[in-house]
C-alpha positions in Angstrom: 0.0 0.0 0.0 1.2 3.5 -0.8 2.5 5.0 2.4 1.5 8.6 1.5 -2.1 7.4 0.8 -2.2 5.5 4.1 -1.0 8.6 6.0 -3.6 10.8 4.3 -6.4 8.3 5.0 -5.3 7.9 8.6 -5.2 11.7 9.0 -8.8 12.0 7.8 -9.8 8.9 9.8 -8.4 10.5 13.0 -9.8 13.9 12.4 -13.3 13.1 11.3 -16.2 11.2 12.9 -18.1 8.5 11.1 -20.8 10.8 9.7 -18.2 13.2 8.4 -16.2 10.4 6.8 -19.3 9.2 5.2 -20.0 12.6 3.7 -16.4 13.0 2.4 -16.4 9.5 0.8 -19.8 10.1 -0.7 -18.5 13.4 -2.1 -15.6 11.6 -3.8 -17.9 8.8 -5.1 -20.2 11.6 -6.6 -17.2 12.8 -8.6 -16.8 9.3 -10.0 -20.6 9.0 -10.7 -20.7 12.3 -12.6 -17.6 11.6 -14.7 -15.8 14.6 -13.3 -12.3 13.4 -14.4 -13.6 13.2 -18.0 -15.2 16.6 -17.9 -12.1 18.1 -16.3 -9.9 16.5 -19.0 -12.1 17.9 -21.8 -11.9 21.4 -20.1 -8.1 21.1 -19.9 -7.9 20.1 -23.6 -10.0 23.1 -24.6 -7.8 25.4 -22.4 -4.7 23.9 -24.0 -6.1 24.5 -27.5 -6.8 28.1 -26.6 -3.3 28.5 -25.2 -1.8 27.1 -28.5 -3.9 29.5 -30.5 -2.6 32.3 -28.3 1.0 31.2 -28.8 0.5 31.2 -32.6 -0.9 34.7 -32.3 2.1 35.8 -30.3 4.5 34.4 -32.9 2.4 35.9 -35.7 2.6 39.3 -34.0 6.4 39.0 -33.3 7.4 37.9 -36.8 4.9 39.9 -38.8 3.1 37.2 -40.7 1.6 38.5 -44.0 2.0 42.2 -43.9 -0.1 42.7 -47.1 -3.3 41.4 -45.4 -5.9 44.0 -44.5 -7.0 44.2 -40.9 -3.8 42.6 -39.4 -3.2 44.4 -36.1 -0.1 43.2 -34.2 -1.1 45.0 -31.0 -4.5 43.3 -31.0 -2.8 40.0 -31.6 -0.5 40.5 -28.6 -3.5 41.5 -26.4 -5.4 38.4 -27.5 -2.4 36.3 -26.9 -2.3 37.5 -23.3 -6.1 37.4 -22.7 -7.0 34.1 -24.3 -4.9 31.9 -21.9 -6.3 33.9 -18.9 -9.8 33.3 -20.2 -9.2 29.6 -20.7 -7.8 29.3 -17.1 -10.8 31.1 -15.7 -13.2 28.8 -17.6 -11.3 25.7 -16.5 -11.5 26.9 -12.8 -15.2 27.7 -13.1 -15.9 24.2 -14.4 -13.9 22.8 -11.5 -15.8 24.8 -9.0 -19.2 23.9 -10.4 -18.2 20.2 -10.3 -17.4 20.6 -6.6 -20.8 22.0 -5.9 -22.4 19.0 -7.8 -20.3 16.5 -5.8 -21.4 18.2 -2.5 -25.0 17.9 -3.6 -24.4 14.3 -4.7 -22.9 13.5 -1.3 -25.9 15.1 0.5 -28.4 13.1 -1.6 -26.4 9.9 -1.3 -26.1 10.0 2.4 -29.3 11.8 3.2 -27.3 13.8 5.7 -25.8 17.1 4.4 -24.7 17.9 8.0 -22.0 15.3 7.9 -20.2 16.8 4.9 -20.8 20.4 6.3 -19.1 19.4 9.5 -16.2 17.7 7.7 -15.7 20.7 5.4 -15.6 23.1 8.4 -13.1 20.9 10.3 -10.8 20.6 7.3 -11.0 24.3 6.5 -10.2 25.2 10.1 -7.2 22.8 10.0 -5.9 24.4 6.8 -6.5 28.0 8.0 -4.7 27.3 11.3 -1.5 27.2 9.2 -1.1 23.4 9.4 0.7 22.1 6.3 -1.4 19.6 4.4 1.1 16.9 3.4 2.0 16.6 -0.3 -0.2 19.6 -1.3 1.1 21.6 -4.2 -0.5 24.0 -6.6 -0.7 21.2 -9.2 -2.4 18.8 -6.8 -4.7 21.3 -5.0 -7.7 20.3 -7.2 -7.5 16.7 -5.8 -8.3 17.8 -2.2 -11.8 18.1 -0.9 -11.0 21.7 0.3 -8.4 24.2 -1.0 -5.3 23.0 0.9 -3.9 26.6 0.7 -7.0 28.3 2.3 -4.8 29.5 5.1 -2.8 31.6 2.7 -4.2 34.9 1.3 -4.6 35.0 -2.5 -3.9 38.2 -4.3 -6.4 37.4 -7.1 -9.2 36.3 -4.8 -11.5 33.6 -6.1 -10.8 34.0 -9.8 -8.3 31.1 -10.1 -9.6 28.9 -7.2 -10.1 25.2 -8.1 -12.6 25.0 -5.2 -15.5 27.2 -4.2 -15.1 28.8 -0.8 -15.9 26.4 2.1 -18.4 29.0 3.4 -20.3 28.9 0.1 -20.3 25.1 0.0 -21.6 24.9 3.6 -24.4 27.5 2.8 -25.5 25.5 -0.3 -25.6 22.3 1.8 -27.7 24.2 4.4 -30.2 24.9 1.6 -30.2 21.3 0.7 -31.1 20.3 4.2 -34.5 21.9 3.8 -35.1 20.0 0.5 -33.9 16.5 1.7 
């Protein structure tokens, strides 16, 4: 068994009670049920394609391309080369955040107990905000955690590039689901 996985599992097991663990596991199963890996991959492919187009525009602007063409504006090409990758990233992060909300709802419906996931999210968020280092968390792996592992650190760009919605928003949405379930 992978030791890192074992430590992570033991950390959750020691931190959360049975209902909270049930909510977290149901959340992850909901990701599987809704094909979130496939959807995330498709979003990443589109973001990559947009980034490639932006790179081509940058090279076109730098090397001039066909100067005889009417309407060729190198300044506009440079601006688009900068804005397109940013827009692609924002779209990709928005898709990721919406999938988190869907997994939260799936967990609440699967378990019939939104309070378990709410409590788990609050505990994990408080752990991250208290400055505790979440083992093996990097910017590249942040999307694989149930909460943003860097929520204890202030972001200069706010929520724009977050892979996860804020825990407060997620808990509020789960509170609304309590009335429905």
